[in-house]
Structures are given as structure tokens and as C-alpha cells.
C-alpha positions in Angstrom: 159.2 208.7 29.7 162.5 207.7 28.5 163.2 207.6 24.8 163.8 203.8 24.9 160.5 203.2 26.7 158.7 205.5 24.2 160.1 203.5 21.3 159.1 200.2 22.9 155.5 201.4 23.5 155.3 202.8 19.9 156.5 199.5 18.5 154.0 197.5 20.6 151.2 199.8 19.5 152.2 199.4 15.9 152.2 195.6 16.2 148.8 195.7 17.8 147.5 198.0 15.1 148.8 195.6 12.4 147.2 192.7 14.2 143.9 194.5 14.4 144.1 195.2 10.7 144.7 191.5 10.0 141.8 190.4 12.3 139.5 192.9 10.5 140.7 191.6 7.1 140.1 187.9 8.2 136.7 188.8 9.5 135.8 190.6 6.3 136.9 187.5 4.3 134.9 185.2 6.5 131.8 187.5 6.4 132.2 187.7 2.6 132.5 183.9 2.3 129.4 183.4 4.5 127.5 186.0 2.4 128.5 184.2 -0.8 127.5 180.8 0.5 124.2 182.2 1.7 123.5 183.8 -1.7 124.5 180.6 -3.5 122.2 178.5 -1.4 119.4 181.0 -1.8 119.8 180.9 -5.6 120.0 177.1 -5.6 116.9 176.8 -3.4 115.1 179.4 -5.6 116.1 177.5 -8.8 114.9 174.2 -7.2 111.6 175.8 -6.2 111.1 177.4 -9.6 111.9 174.2 -11.6 109.7 172.1 -9.3 106.8 174.6 -9.8 107.4 174.5 -13.5 107.6 170.7 -13.5 104.2 170.3 -11.8 102.7 172.8 -14.2 104.0 170.7 -17.0 102.4 167.6 -15.4 99.2 169.6 -15.3 99.5 170.0 -19.0 99.8 166.3 -19.5 96.7 165.6 -17.4 94.7 168.3 -19.2 95.7 166.7 -22.5 94.3 163.4 -21.3 91.1 165.1 -20.2 90.7 166.8 -23.6 91.5 163.6 -25.5 88.7 161.8 -23.7 86.0 164.2 -24.5 83.0 162.5 -26.2 82.3 165.4 -28.6 84.8 165.2 -31.5 84.3 168.9 -32.2 85.6 169.8 -28.8 88.3 167.2 -28.5 92.0 168.2 -28.9 93.6 167.0 -32.1 96.7 164.8 -31.8 98.5 166.0 -34.9 101.3 168.0 -33.1 99.5 171.4 -33.1 100.3 173.4 -29.9 97.7 174.1 -27.2 98.4 176.9 -24.8 96.9 177.8 -21.4 97.8 179.4 -18.1 98.3 177.4 -14.9 98.9 179.7 -11.9 101.7 182.0 -13.0 103.0 179.5 -15.5 102.4 179.5 -19.3 102.0 175.9 -20.5 102.2 174.7 -24.1 101.1 171.2 -24.9 101.5 169.3 -28.2 100.1 165.8 -28.7 101.1 163.4 -31.4 99.0 160.2 -32.2 101.6 157.4 -32.4 99.7 156.0 -35.4 101.3 159.0 -37.2 104.8 157.8 -36.4 107.0 155.1 -38.1 106.7 151.9 -36.1 110.3 150.4 -36.3 108.9 146.9 -35.6 106.1 146.9 -38.1 107.6 149.2 -40.8 110.8 147.0 -41.1 109.0 145.1 -43.9 108.5 148.4 -45.7 112.2 149.0 -46.2 111.8 152.1 -48.4 110.1 153.9 -45.5 113.0 153.5 -43.1 115.5 154.1 -45.9 113.8 157.4 -46.8 113.8 158.4 -43.2 117.5 158.0 -43.0 118.2 159.7 -46.3 116.2 162.8 -45.4 118.6 163.2 -42.4 121.7 163.1 -44.4 122.6 159.4 -44.6 124.0 158.3 -47.9 121.5 156.1 -49.9 123.7 152.9 -49.8 124.3 153.4 -46.0 120.6 154.0 -45.5 119.7 150.7 -47.3 122.3 148.9 -45.2 120.9 150.3 -41.9 117.4 149.4 -42.9 118.5 145.9 -43.6 120.4 145.7 -40.3 117.1 146.7 -38.5 115.3 143.8 -40.3 118.1 141.4 -39.2 117.8 142.7 -35.6 114.1 141.9 -35.3 113.7 138.8 -37.5 113.8 135.4 -35.8 116.4 133.8 -38.0 120.2 134.2 -38.5 119.8 134.7 -42.3 121.5 137.9 -43.4 119.6 140.5 -45.4 121.4 141.5 -48.7 123.0 144.6 -47.0 122.2 143.7 -43.4 124.2 142.5 -40.3 124.1 139.4 -38.3 126.2 138.1 -35.5 129.5 137.8 -37.4 129.2 141.5 -38.4 128.7 142.6 -34.9 131.7 140.6 -33.7 133.8 142.1 -36.6 132.8 145.5 -35.4 134.1 144.7 -31.9 130.7 144.6 -30.3 130.0 142.1 -27.5 126.4 141.5 -28.5 124.5 140.2 -31.5 121.1 140.9 -33.1 118.2 140.4 -30.7 116.1 138.4 -33.3 113.0 139.8 -31.7 111.0 143.1 -31.9 112.3 146.2 -30.2 111.1 146.6 -26.6 111.9 150.3 -26.5 112.6 153.0 -29.1 116.1 153.7 -27.6 117.0 150.0 -28.3 117.5 151.1 -31.9 120.8 152.6 -31.0 122.2 149.1 -30.6 121.7 148.3 -34.3 125.0 148.1 -36.2 125.4 151.4 -38.2 123.1 153.5 -36.0 124.8 156.5 -34.5 123.6 158.6 -31.5 123.5 161.7 -33.7 121.2 160.1 -36.2 119.0 158.5 -33.5 118.4 161.9 -31.8 117.3 163.3 -35.2 114.8 160.5 -36.0 113.6 159.7 -32.5 110.5 162.1 -32.6 109.3 160.3 -35.8 109.5 156.7 -34.6 107.6 154.5 -32.2 107.0 150.8 -31.3 103.3 151.2 -30.3 101.3 151.8 -33.5 101.6 148.3 -35.1 101.2 150.0 -38.5 103.3 149.3 -41.6 103.0 152.9 -42.6 102.1 156.0 -40.6 98.7 157.7 -40.6 99.5 160.9 -42.6 96.8 162.8 -40.8 98.8 162.7 -37.6 102.3 162.4 -38.9 105.0 164.9 -38.1 107.3 166.5 -40.8 110.0 163.8 -40.5 107.5 161.0 -41.0 105.8 162.9 -43.9 109.2 163.3 -45.7 109.8 159.6 -45.4 106.3 158.9 -46.8 106.6 161.4 -49.7 110.3 161.5 -50.5 109.7 163.3 -53.8 108.0 166.2 -52.1 109.9 169.4 -51.5 110.5 170.8 -48.0 108.1 173.6 -48.9 105.3 171.1 -49.9 105.9 169.2 -46.6 105.7 172.4 -44.6 102.5 173.5 -46.4 101.0 170.0 -45.8 101.7 170.2 -42.1 100.2 173.7 -41.9 97.1 172.4 -43.7 96.7 169.4 -41.4 97.2 171.4 -38.2 94.8 174.2 -39.3 91.9 171.8 -39.7 89.3 172.3 -37.0 88.5 169.3 -34.8 86.0 166.9 -36.4 86.9 167.9 -40.0 85.8 165.3 -42.6 88.4 162.8 -43.6 90.0 163.2 -47.0 89.7 167.0 -47.1 93.5 167.4 -47.6 95.4 166.0 -50.5 98.9 164.5 -50.1 101.8 165.4 -52.5 101.2 162.2 -54.4 97.6 163.2 -55.0 96.0 160.7 -52.5 93.6 162.0 -49.9 94.8 162.1 -46.3 92.6 160.3 -43.9 92.8 161.9 -40.5 90.6 159.4 -38.8 91.5 156.0 -37.5 93.9 157.1 -34.8 95.1 154.8 -32.1 95.0 154.9 -28.3 98.7 155.7 -27.8 99.9 159.3 -27.7 103.2 161.2 -27.3 102.6 164.3 -25.2 105.1 167.1 -24.9 104.3 169.7 -22.2 106.5 172.8 -21.7 105.8 175.1 -18.7 107.5 178.5 -18.4 107.3 180.8 -15.4 107.4 184.6 -15.6 111.0 184.7 -14.4 112.1 182.5 -17.3 112.4 179.2 -15.4 111.0 176.3 -17.5 110.8 172.6 -17.8 109.7 170.1 -20.5 107.9 166.8 -19.9 107.9 164.3 -22.7 105.7 161.2 -22.2 104.0 158.4 -24.2 100.7 157.4 -22.8 98.1 154.8 -23.7 94.5 155.7 -23.1 92.0 153.1 -21.7 90.1 152.3 -18.6 91.2 153.2 -15.1 94.7 152.0 -14.4 96.0 150.4 -11.2 97.2 153.8 -10.2 93.7 155.2 -10.5 94.4 157.0 -13.8 92.5 156.8 -17.1 95.8 156.2 -18.9 99.0 154.2 -18.6 102.4 155.7 -18.9 104.6 153.8 -21.4 107.5 156.2 -21.5 108.4 159.2 -19.3 111.2 161.7 -19.7 111.8 164.9 -17.9 113.5 167.2 -20.5 115.7 170.2 -20.1 115.1 172.7 -17.4 116.2 176.3 -17.2 
């Protein structure tokens, strides 16, 4: 073979070798991309399967809570004072806590008890004068007239604040509607939301079912340690305990009886691999609903999943 031909053949072989290397590299990239996509889709489907499984386990917690609340024997019935109940459902661990809404602050009925709302705001860091103004603004929101409370807010105040709406002049239809009241912030609302309701119809909460936030608003002179101790005493009482067996910080007996038919249920389900979901619902007990259930769902919220 002539030297020129040998050089030409060597050059062609070198080009072919480089092309083969490029093809192998491209195929490796493609295969890697397909493997990454397959792994991502597998993780996504696994996460979806786990969260769905946890969600239905949380729903099982809600239905078990209804079953336990409907027991005729008060000594066997679950107590709706926020204490946790735990059980296993398949591979999931479920924790359920129930709060009787009679232990919450009704923002429609408690508006006439301005000190209660003011205390609630102050305990969450609102300045006393701002707390009074916010309490009065709530009264102006739900009253049927356009007369302004001493520190409240009517239509002209909402216009001056650049808002396109004015007070409703009617009771709240949902708890979240409170965020529309002039002076209410989202940060404050998220802090007080567990302590408020629109379903109890009471001017003051039933202390026997109240959570710490409601108790602090009811007994503003009590220390955090006294409130914590009071909650522990309430939740340590066995079902069917006699009313008045616990004394409030002001010396009055706490009457645990007289609860309502509306309950806030929080059910958290966690799988062995760490996947979890939280279901937060407000239900009203009664006869068989149109959906064939012994309760009616008033509020439903799927919480965080992980």
C-alpha cells in the first residue's frame, strides 16, 4: 500500500472512531436521561400512592371519631377537649384530636363580649389599643346598621384604606371571612383560627372544651404556666368525670358538660416511610345525612402532606 493510501485509510478510520465515540456518548446521555425520567416518575407515583394511602387513613380517623362520639355510654365515649387519640390503621399510625366547637370563641356571638375578642388579640401580640379597634371593627362588620363603634370601622374607613368593599352588616358565614375585617392581618388570623368558630352560638366558650388560646382569652390574668396546667388537668380527666371537678384560675368551677353537636376534628396519618397527611374538618352530628352519613361536613381542609 502506498504511503498516501495508508494515510487516507488511517484518517478515515480515525474519523470513524471519533464518530463512534460521539454516538456512544449521545446514547449514554439519552439512556441517562431516560433513566432519570423513569426514576422521577417512579418517585412521583410512589409519593402519590403514599399520600393517597395516608389521606384515606386520615379519613378513617375522622370516621372513627364520629363512631366514638356517638357511643351511648359516656364512660366509653371519646372526649372532645383536644386530647389526642392514637390507633393503627393498616401500616399507618393515626392520631385524632377532637374539639367541641362550644369550647371555641364564636366570632358572631362573642362580638357583644368585646373583652373576649380583645383579650384574644392581645395574647397574640396585638397592642391593646389596636386590639380594641379590631374588636370594634368586628362588631361593625356584623351589626345591621351603619353606626360606627367608638374605635370601629364603617364604609368610609374601608374606602379610605383603599378597599373596594364595605362591612357586611350581617353575621360571618365562614371563619375565613374574618380576614376581610379592616385591621385583620393574615398572620394574626392564622394564629387565632384554631380558637374561633361560627357554629357554637355562645357568647363565651365552654372552658371544659376550650383550647389554650380560648382559655387565655377567658382568663387574661392567668400565667402561661397556669393555662398549661389547666389544659393538662382538663385532658387528663377520664370520660364521664363529674362536672365542676376542675377549678379555673379565677376560682370558678369548670363545667365540662353541655357540649354542642359541632366538632372540629384533626386527623393525622403517618406511614412507616415517613409519608403523612393531615385532615382538618368541622362536622355536625345528627341524623343520617343525604349522603348516608350520621354527620354533616361543615368545613373540610386537606392539610400539609409530606
